[in-house]
N, C-alpha and C positions, 0 to 999 in steps of 0.2 A: 593793512601791512605789505612795505614795499618786500618787491621780490629779490631773494640772494643770488647773487653773481652765479654760484654755482648750480640755482636750479637755472638760467641763461643758457650756460653751459650744456645742461641737460639737452635743454630745446634744440641745440645747435646739433647735440651729438645726435639725437633724433631725428632730425630731420638729413642728417648727413646719410645715417644707414639709409633712410628711404630714398635716398636719392642711389648711390651705391647699389641695392637691391634692384632695383629697378630699371636702372642702365645697364645691369652687367651683363655681356654679350650683346649689345645692341650698337649697330652701326650710325651714324651720323645720318646718313637716309631713314633709316627704320626710326630712327628720333623724330624727323621732319616731316614725315608724313603719321604721327600718331598724335593726333590735336588733344585728345584728352589728357594725355600723359605731361603734354608742352605744358598745359594749364595747371598740373598738380605741381610741375618742379617749378615753374613760376611762383605757384603759391608756399613752396618751400624755402626756396630760394631769399622771398619776400621774409620770412619768419625769421633764417639764419642773419637776413641781415638786419632787422629790426632786431633782434638780440644779443647782436655783435655791437651794434652801437651803444647798446646799452650799459657795456661793459670794457667801450672804447677799443673795441678790435678793429684793426685795420684790413680795409677787404680788398684785393684785388681780381679780376677776372679773367682768362685767356681762352680767344674763341677768333675763327678768324671771319668771325660775323653775324649776322641773322639774326637770330631773336636775341640770340645772348647779349649782344651790343646794344640791342635797344633797349633791353631791361636794365643795363648797367647805365643807359643815359637817361633815362626816365626816371633812374633811383640814384641819380647822382654814387655810380659805384665807380672806382677807379677801372679802368678797363682798359687793357691791352691788346690790341689785333697780331694775329699773326700771319701774315699770306699762307694758305692750304698751296702744295705744290704739288699738281697733277692730282691727288685724290690724299682722303687721309690716311692710308697706309703709309705713303709715299712722303707723309709730313711730320712724320714721329720724330725725325731726329731735331729738325726746326723747332718743333715746338718743345720738344725737350729743353735745349739747352737757352730758349729764349726764357721759359721758367725757371731756369734755375740761375740765370744772368738778374732775373728781377727779384727772386725769393733768395739768394745768396744769404741776406743777413740772417734770417731764418730756418736756414735747410743745414743741417747738421753733415756737410760736405764742406771737405777742406778744399779751397781756389785752386792749390794745386795739380789734388786730385781732376779736380776738370778740365784743369788744361790738358792733362795726362793722357785722362781719357779721349780728348781730341788730338791730339799727337799720334795716339796708337790707329785712332780711325785713320789719320792721313796715312799712314804708313801702310794699314791695312788695304786701304783704296787700291796701293799700287802693286797688289800682291792679286786682288778678283776681279779686278775692275775692267769693263769690255774691252779695252785697249792691250789687255792681256790676257789673249784667247789664244793659253797653251796647256801644255801636260802639267806642266808648276802651277797652274791658277787652281789652288786647293777647293775654292769654290765651285769651281768647273767641273772638277774630277769628281767631284761626290755627287752633285747634279748627273752625272755619266751612270756614276754607278748606281743611283735610284732605279729600279727597273719594276719594281713589286710595290709591298706597302710598307712604308720606311715607319718604322717603331723606336720612339727618340726616348732613351732610357736618360733621367737626371738626379742629380743630385738637389735635396731642396732648396738651396742659394740660387741655383740655377734653373729652376722652375721656368718664371718668368720668359725666357729666351726659346727654353724647349714648347712650350705653349703658345709663344709665338711665330716659331718654326714650323710647327704644325697646322697652325694657322693660314699660313704664308702658302705654305703647299697647297693646302684646302682652295685658297683665294686666287692668287697666282698659277698653279700648277693644273689645277681643277682636276685633283686627286686626292684619293683618301692617303690620311698621315692619323698617327697616334701618337700619345705622351705617355708614359708612365716613371714615377719616382720609384727609382731604384729600389729601393726597399722594399717594394712589392715584386720588382724583377726577379728578387731572391726569394721570395716566398711562393705565392700561388702561380703568379704569372709564368715561373721557372717549369710549369710544368704542360703547360701548352706547348711549350718547342720538342716534347715527346714524339709529339705529330709534327712531320716536317708541313711547315704553314709557306705562303707565299707573303713573309714579314723579312723585312729587312731593318736588322738590329743597329742603330748608330747609340754609339755609347760617349754621352756628352759629358766631359768631366772638367772638374776645376783643377788648376794648378796648384791651387793648395786644399785640397780635400781631406776633411777628416779622416785621422788615422784609420778608423773603423769603416769608413766610405772608401776609402781606398783597398781596403783590405778585400771588401765587397765585390769592388771592382775587377780585383786581382781574379775572385773564385770566379764570378760570374762568365769573363776570357777566358780562364781554363775549360769551363764549361760547354762555351762556344766551340772552343778550339776543338774539344775530344770527341762533340757531336758533329765536327765539319761544317757550322753552322759560320758562313764568312758573316762581318760584322765591319764597321768603321767605327772608327775616334775621332772625337772632337775635341782637343782642348780650347779653355779660355785663356784668354790672355792672362800677363800676371798685373797687380796692381788690385784695386779696390774694387766693392761690388757694382759701382758706376761702370768704370772701365771693362770689368769682365763682362758685366752683361750686354754695354751696347755695342759690345765690338762682335759679340756672338750673333746679334740681332743682327748687324749691317753684313756681318760674313753669311747668315743662311737665306736674309732675303734674297743675295743675289743667286744664291742657290735655287731657291724658289724662282725666281726670275728665268736663270740658266734652262731648266726642269720643262719649265712652258714653253720656251725656247725651242729644246730638245725635241720635243712632242707636237711643235709646229700650232702651239696654242698661243692664243691670244690673251696675256694676264689682266687685260683692265677691264674686260666686261664682264657685269658680276650677274649673267641673266638667271637663274635660280633663286636667289638672294632678290632681287625684283619680281618675280612670281610670288614669292610668300608676302614680301611688302604691301603687293596690289590689292590682297584678302584679307590683311589685318586692318 
């Protein structure tokens, strides 16, 4: 009895879920040191490849080289090599737009939306780059303001930018940072502000947030103002979700680098991560 296409799709889904689950929160370096996981991933990719061929799927792989490139060459899989710039965290935009260009026919993102996101990135660069170190540089201003532990409140759609900012502050500025959904900010989280903490709230808002979300922002700011709690507001760019997220990530990455420099910290080394990796 032949296996139905639906069953092959289930195999692909099962293996994809496995890859996502076991790679969550893992850096490229972590993965490269884990031989057991690498073997498991190779087997999962083989299963996905075999199932995809059975139902006529086209497969393309992206990486900066290494084991993934070797695997693709060995298994005759279309491979796109994207050069790494400095480090994985610094290569994000290169990887993103290279992949979007290749996957344009199958990803539901309008070409003009992708072009608009790049255009706005170029405009943002003029405002926040290191060639414009003045009081009018919003990314530098935010970095100067951060002295305690920043707590980034965000609406659901902008979660990725908030988490990336938290992680960038951890890794680049070597400092603690927190991120919280703004719905929770208006529930249990709000009670914690009754005792003055060493926390600095940053309100990450979308230009077109849902009306109820805007209402919550208004109430939250009223609460902070009435309790003399200083906060900063950061607004997304206008445009689709790609434009919003990529511009926020770019803005916050610069903030984390500036905060590191202001603290006289080299953002590149990751000694603590290496400490963990050597023991895994």
